[in-house]
Every structure is written in C-alpha cells, then in structure tokens.
VEXDREN-2710 file (C-alpha; in Angstrom, 1 decimal):
% VEXDREN-2710
k/r/px/py/pz
1/MET/-8.3/-18.9/5.9
2/ASN/-5.9/-21.5/4.3
3/LYS/-2.1/-21.3/4.4
4/ARG/-1.9/-19.6/1.0
5/GLU/-4.4/-16.9/2.0
6/GLU/-2.7/-16.4/5.3
7/ILE/0.8/-16.0/3.7
8/ILE/-0.5/-13.6/1.1
9/ALA/-2.4/-11.5/3.6
10/LYS/0.7/-11.2/5.8
11/ALA/2.9/-10.3/2.9
12/LEU/0.6/-7.6/1.7
13/SER/0.7/-6.0/5.1
14/ILE/4.4/-5.2/4.5
15/PRO/4.8/-1.4/4.2
16/GLY/4.9/-0.3/0.5
17/LEU/7.1/2.1/-1.3
18/SER/7.6/5.6/0.1
19/ILE/5.3/8.4/-1.0
20/SER/8.1/10.1/-3.0
21/VAL/8.9/6.9/-4.9
22/GLN/5.2/6.4/-5.6
23/GLN/5.1/9.9/-7.1
24/VAL/8.1/9.1/-9.3
25/LEU/6.4/5.9/-10.5
26/LYS/3.3/7.8/-11.5
27/LEU/5.5/10.2/-13.5
28/ILE/7.4/7.5/-15.3
29/ASN/4.1/6.0/-16.5
30/ASP/2.8/9.5/-17.6
31/PRO/3.5/10.2/-21.3
32/ASP/3.3/13.9/-20.5
33/ALA/6.0/13.8/-17.8
34/ASP/9.2/15.6/-18.3
35/ALA/12.6/16.1/-16.6
36/THR/11.2/19.1/-14.6
37/LYS/8.3/17.2/-13.1
38/LEU/10.5/14.3/-12.2
39/THR/13.1/16.6/-10.6
40/ARG/10.4/18.3/-8.5
41/ALA/9.0/14.9/-7.4
42/ILE/12.4/13.8/-6.2
43/GLU/13.6/17.0/-4.6
44/ILE/10.7/17.2/-2.1
45/ASP/12.3/14.2/-0.4
46/PRO/15.8/15.1/0.9
47/GLY/16.7/11.5/1.6
48/LEU/15.7/10.3/-1.9
49/THR/17.6/13.3/-3.4
50/ALA/20.8/12.4/-1.6
51/ASN/20.5/8.7/-2.7
52/ILE/19.9/9.7/-6.3
53/LEU/22.9/12.0/-6.3
54/ARG/25.1/9.4/-4.7
55/MET/24.2/6.8/-7.3
56/ALA/24.5/9.3/-10.1
57/ASN/28.0/10.0/-9.1
58/SER/29.0/6.4/-8.6
59/ALA/31.7/4.7/-10.8
60/PHE/29.0/2.5/-12.4
61/PHE/26.4/5.1/-13.5
62/GLY/28.4/8.0/-14.7
63/ALA/31.0/10.6/-14.1
64/PRO/32.1/10.4/-10.4
65/GLY/31.6/13.6/-8.5
66/SER/30.4/15.7/-11.4
67/ILE/26.6/15.7/-10.9
68/SER/25.4/18.1/-8.3
69/THR/21.7/18.4/-8.8
70/VAL/18.8/16.1/-9.5
71/LYS/17.9/17.9/-12.7
72/GLU/21.4/17.4/-14.0
73/ALA/21.2/13.7/-13.1
74/VAL/17.9/13.4/-15.0
75/VAL/19.3/15.2/-18.1
76/ARG/22.7/13.4/-18.2
77/ILE/21.7/9.9/-17.1
78/GLY/18.1/9.8/-18.4
79/MET/14.7/9.5/-16.8
80/GLN/14.7/5.8/-16.9
81/ARG/17.9/5.4/-15.0
82/VAL/16.8/7.9/-12.4
83/PHE/13.6/5.8/-12.1
84/GLN/15.7/2.7/-11.5
85/MET/17.7/4.6/-8.9
86/ALA/14.6/5.6/-7.1
87/ILE/13.3/2.1/-6.9
88/ALA/16.8/0.9/-5.8
89/ALA/16.9/3.5/-3.1
90/ASP/13.7/2.2/-1.6
91/VAL/14.1/-1.5/-2.2
92/ALA/17.8/-2.1/-1.5
93/PRO/17.6/-1.6/2.2
94/ARG/14.8/-4.2/2.4
95/THR/16.9/-6.9/0.8
96/LYS/20.3/-6.2/2.4
97/GLY/19.6/-8.2/5.6
98/GLU/19.9/-11.9/6.4
99/VAL/17.2/-14.1/4.9
100/LYS/17.2/-17.1/7.2
101/GLY/14.6/-19.1/5.4
102/TYR/16.7/-19.3/2.3
103/ASP/20.1/-19.5/4.2
104/LEU/21.2/-16.2/2.8
105/LYS/23.7/-14.1/4.7
106/PRO/23.4/-10.3/5.0
107/GLY/23.9/-8.6/1.6
108/GLU/23.7/-11.9/-0.4
109/LEU/20.1/-11.4/-1.6
110/LEU/20.8/-7.8/-2.6
111/GLU/23.9/-8.8/-4.5
112/HIS/22.0/-11.4/-6.4
113/SER/19.2/-8.9/-7.3
114/ILE/21.7/-6.4/-8.5
115/ALA/23.6/-9.0/-10.5
116/VAL/20.5/-10.2/-12.2
117/GLY/19.6/-6.7/-13.4
118/LEU/23.2/-6.1/-14.5
119/ALA/23.3/-9.5/-16.3
120/ALA/20.1/-8.8/-18.2
121/GLU/21.4/-5.5/-19.5
122/GLU/24.9/-6.9/-20.3
123/LEU/23.4/-9.9/-22.1
124/ALA/21.4/-7.6/-24.3
125/HIS/24.6/-5.7/-25.1
126/VAL/26.4/-8.9/-26.0
127/LEU/23.5/-10.0/-28.2
128/GLY/23.5/-6.7/-30.0
129/ILE/20.0/-5.8/-28.9
130/SER/18.4/-3.1/-26.8
131/ALA/17.4/-4.2/-23.4
132/PRO/13.8/-3.1/-22.6
133/PRO/13.7/-0.2/-20.1
134/HIS/12.2/-2.3/-17.4
135/ALA/14.7/-5.2/-17.6
136/PHE/17.2/-3.8/-15.1
137/THR/14.5/-2.7/-12.7
138/ALA/12.8/-6.1/-12.9
139/GLY/16.1/-7.7/-12.1
140/LEU/16.4/-5.6/-9.0
141/LEU/13.0/-6.8/-7.8
142/VAL/13.1/-10.5/-8.6
143/ASN/13.8/-11.5/-5.0
144/ILE/11.3/-9.4/-3.2
145/GLY/9.1/-12.5/-2.7
146/LYS/12.0/-14.3/-1.0
147/THR/12.4/-11.3/1.3
148/ALA/8.7/-11.6/2.3
149/LEU/8.8/-15.3/2.8
150/GLY/12.2/-15.8/4.3
151/GLU/12.6/-12.7/6.5
152/PHE/9.3/-11.1/7.2
153/LEU/7.2/-14.3/7.3
154/GLU/10.1/-16.5/8.6
155/VAL/9.1/-19.5/6.4
156/ASP/11.2/-22.6/6.9
157/ALA/12.6/-23.8/3.6
158/ALA/13.9/-27.2/4.8
159/PRO/10.7/-29.2/4.0
160/ILE/10.4/-27.4/0.7
161/LEU/13.9/-28.4/-0.2
162/GLU/13.3/-31.9/0.9
163/LYS/10.2/-32.2/-1.3
164/ALA/12.0/-30.7/-4.3
165/TYR/14.8/-33.4/-4.0
166/GLU/12.6/-36.3/-3.2
167/GLU/10.1/-35.6/-6.0
168/LEU/12.6/-34.2/-8.5
169/ILE/10.6/-31.0/-8.9
170/SER/11.8/-27.4/-9.0
171/PHE/12.1/-25.5/-5.7
172/GLU/9.4/-23.1/-6.9
173/LYS/7.0/-26.0/-7.5
174/ALA/7.7/-27.4/-4.1
175/GLU/7.0/-24.0/-2.5
176/GLU/3.6/-24.0/-4.3
177/GLU/2.7/-27.4/-3.0
178/ILE/3.8/-26.8/0.6
179/LEU/2.9/-23.2/1.1
180/GLY/0.3/-22.7/-1.6
181/VAL/2.3/-19.9/-3.2
182/SER/5.8/-19.6/-4.6
183/HIS/8.2/-16.7/-3.8
184/THR/7.8/-15.6/-7.5
185/GLU/4.1/-15.3/-7.3
186/LEU/4.1/-13.7/-3.9
187/GLY/6.7/-11.2/-5.1
188/ALA/4.5/-10.3/-8.1
189/LEU/1.5/-9.9/-5.9
190/LEU/3.4/-7.7/-3.5
191/LEU/4.7/-5.5/-6.3
192/GLU/1.2/-5.2/-7.8
193/SER/0.0/-3.9/-4.4
194/TRP/2.7/-1.3/-4.5
195/GLN/1.5/-0.1/-7.9
196/ILE/4.7/-1.3/-9.7
197/PRO/4.1/-1.4/-13.5
198/LYS/2.6/-4.7/-14.8
199/SER/5.5/-5.3/-17.2
200/ILE/7.8/-5.6/-14.2
201/CYS/5.4/-7.7/-12.1
202/ASN/5.2/-10.1/-15.0
203/VAL/8.9/-10.6/-15.2
204/VAL/9.1/-11.2/-11.4
205/ARG/6.2/-13.7/-11.6
206/PHE/7.5/-15.8/-14.5
207/ARG/11.3/-15.4/-14.4
208/LEU/11.8/-19.1/-13.5
209/ARG/9.2/-20.4/-15.9
210/PRO/9.1/-17.8/-18.8
211/GLU/7.2/-20.2/-21.0
212/ASP/4.2/-19.8/-18.7
213/SER/4.1/-16.1/-19.3
214/PRO/0.9/-14.9/-21.1
215/VAL/3.1/-12.6/-23.2
216/VAL/6.5/-13.0/-24.8
217/ASP/8.7/-10.2/-23.3
218/PRO/12.4/-9.8/-24.2
219/ALA/12.9/-8.4/-20.7
220/LEU/11.6/-11.6/-19.2
221/ASP/13.9/-13.7/-21.4
222/LEU/16.9/-11.6/-20.5
223/VAL/16.2/-11.7/-16.7
224/HIS/15.6/-15.4/-16.9
225/VAL/19.0/-16.0/-18.4
226/GLY/20.6/-13.3/-16.2
227/ASP/19.3/-15.1/-13.1
228/ILE/20.9/-18.4/-14.3
229/LEU/24.2/-16.7/-15.0
230/THR/24.2/-15.0/-11.6
231/LYS/23.7/-18.3/-9.9
232/MET/26.5/-19.8/-12.0
233/THR/28.9/-17.2/-10.6
234/GLY/27.9/-18.3/-7.1
235/ILE/26.3/-14.9/-6.2
236/GLY/23.3/-15.2/-3.9
237/MET/23.1/-19.0/-3.9
238/GLY/20.6/-19.9/-1.1
239/VAL/19.2/-23.2/-0.3
240/ASP/17.3/-23.4/-3.6
241/GLY/20.6/-23.0/-5.5
242/MET/20.4/-24.2/-9.1
243/HIS/17.3/-26.3/-8.4
244/TYR/15.6/-24.8/-11.4
245/THR/15.4/-25.7/-15.1
246/PRO/16.7/-23.3/-17.7
247/SER/14.3/-22.6/-20.6
248/ILE/15.7/-24.0/-23.9
249/VAL/13.0/-22.0/-25.7
250/VAL/14.4/-18.7/-24.2
251/PHE/18.0/-19.6/-25.1
252/ASP/16.9/-20.3/-28.6
253/ARG/14.7/-17.3/-28.9
254/LEU/17.5/-15.0/-27.8
255/GLY/20.0/-16.7/-30.1
256/ILE/22.6/-17.2/-27.4
257/LYS/25.9/-18.6/-28.8
258/PRO/29.0/-20.2/-27.1
259/GLY/31.2/-17.7/-25.4
260/MET/28.5/-15.1/-24.8
261/LEU/27.6/-16.3/-21.4
262/GLU/31.2/-16.1/-20.2
263/LEU/31.4/-12.4/-21.2
264/VAL/28.3/-11.6/-19.2
265/MET/29.6/-13.5/-16.2
266/GLU/32.8/-11.5/-16.3
267/THR/30.9/-8.2/-16.3
268/ILE/28.8/-9.4/-13.3
269/LEU/31.8/-10.3/-11.2
270/GLU/33.6/-7.0/-12.1
271/ASN/30.7/-4.7/-11.3
272/VAL/28.3/-6.2/-8.8
273/SER/30.2/-4.9/-5.7
274/ILE/30.6/-1.4/-7.2
275/LEU/26.9/-1.2/-7.9
276/LYS/25.9/-2.6/-4.5
277/GLN/28.1/0.0/-2.8
278/SER/26.4/2.8/-4.8
279/PHE/22.9/1.6/-3.9
280/LEU/23.7/1.4/-0.2
281/GLY/26.3/4.1/0.2
282/GLU/28.6/1.8/2.0
283/GLU/31.4/-0.6/1.3
284/SER/30.1/-3.9/0.1
285/ALA/30.9/-7.1/2.0
286/SER/33.0/-8.3/-0.9
287/GLY/34.4/-4.9/-1.9
END
C-alpha cells in the first residue's frame, strides 16, 4: 500500500454522519419528501432536534425565540435550510478543534468554513442571481479534507509548504506530490463515503481549481470566490494561506465588478461570529 492509499484508507475509517442526519439526507434527495417526513426524521433524535431549534431561533436564520417545533422550522425557514442545519449540527463539532498540521487554532477552521458558505450566498445576492441550494452546504464542508489530514491523520504540512514555495506551485499541488492526495480530493472522497450528494462533493473537490471540474456549476464558482474573499478577510488563514491562484475564468463568468467584493467581505465580517455561535450553541472565540 503506497502513501496515497494509506492516507485514503485511514481517512475513510473516520466515523460518518449520524444515522439521523443520513435519514435527512435521503429525504432531501427524495422528490416525494415533504415537511412532515422531514420533521419525523429529525424528531426521533432529541439532540438533532435541539440543535435545529437552536439554529432556527438564531439571529442569523430567522426570528429569535419564536420557533418552538421542528415542523414550524421546516415550514418557516424551508426544507433546504433545515437540511443545511442538520449537516452543520453534525459537521461543526468535527471542525471546531485545533488543526495542527495546518497551524489552525481551535475554531479557526470552522470559522473559515462558515464564512465560505456565507460568502457564496452573499456574492450571489450582490450579483443579483439565485445561489444554488447546495452552495451554502458545500461551503460548510470545503475544509473536511483538512480536518482529516491535519487533525485525524496528523500530517505535517511543513515539507508541503516548502515544496510549494521552492517550486512556485499551489499548496494543493504540493500536497498531491508529497502525499499522493490533496485535502480537496480527500475531502470529496470522504463525503462520497458518507453519501453526501455528488453536487456538493464536486464543489469540495474542485473549489481551488474550478476549471478542472467536469461540469460548470454556479455553486462551485460562488464557493471558489467565497473562499478567496474569506481568506482576504484573514479568517481561517492556515499555513497554506493565499498560496492558491484565483480563476480569472470564474471571475469573468460571474461578471464580478469593482466594489462587489468589498460588500461581500463586509457581510462575512458582520455575520461569521453570529453564525458560528448558532452552530455550536456557545460564544464564539471572536464574539
């Protein structure tokens, strides 16, 4: 077994999503699913129910303190938002710790993930387009590969960073050459093993190199730019930092104009701490 195969095998041994969240995923992908079925799938899990209600009553998602049942949350906020909350409830605790391999302090990786999802949606708003339903969720999951490599597998990023600087290549490319797999590919493979929809896995896999994607997906474009803007704010800047190349094709395809990026960055800075607190049910480090 070579290094690539060993890393992937270890990553795929990481426990998957909870049974309750898996049931929610199945319903979201079922065209015959309705609010009643989704409500039942959530309410069988008291912990998930409590998390959904906490998020639904947060300052970011809706009317604070006014939603008392899961059914009411589904009806008032929408099935897609509740789906996002379910994913967040399961994934957020996995990304809140320190990620030594990428020199990320506790909470920084989670903040970055939240900010990317937030930026993707806000960028769509600024552009006057509708963000695809999976854009926010994909943003939340973009760093799952870093979690696997830097925390669970304890990969040392120093030689990767050195190679990237010496050879003037992206950090992701350096990961591939040293480890045999990048954090983006590993993240996509891990999500696929958890039965996460392919559209989300594709965004996670190609967010740094969107032009390599086999399909053109507005969600991928939005997350790519959202990731860049998040790093420009300084949120979640690990050792890899800005050592990536923005896609000019994506910027042109979205029709981004001067001034738009600043508006999105302002929204990120205003809301990321609020959203982080709603996901974890605790005061954020910067809040």
